[in-house]
C-alpha positions, 0 to 999 in steps of 0.5 A: 710373724713380722709384725712387732708385738706391742705389750699391753698394760694390764688394767687394774681390776676392781676399785683401787684406792691409795693406802690410807696413811695419815700423818698426825702431828705430834706435840713436843713438850719441853723438859721440866728440868733445865738442860746444862750445856756440856763443858767446853772441850779443847779442839783436837787437831784433825791430823798430827803434824808431819815431822821431817827428820834428816833421814826422812828428807834424804829418803824422799829426795832419793825416792824422787830422784829414782822416780825421775830417772825411771820415768826419763828412761822409759820416755827415752826408750819410747822415743828411741823405738819410734826413731828406729821404726821411722828409720827402718820404714824410710829404708824400706821406702828407699829400697822399694822405690829403687826396685820400682825405678829399675823396671 
């Protein structure tokens, strides 16, 4: 019951040979007619150029300003939460210390 059971690998039965898959080389014969290369084509730009209008620039500036203000407000509120927590823990420590020294 407490001995580990080691799995055994089953042995192959009979004669085992790998499949006979032979690869025969093929010969490539060139075509009789000469191949005409295609006409050169002008390269197409991979993506269109971005054109900024005054309205889109104003929208980008306004969006960036909004993001900065929101992130700043979140960071300031987190800092304020940490400061309030630290102050309340300090007040609790002073109260506990004064209670223990009065005994």
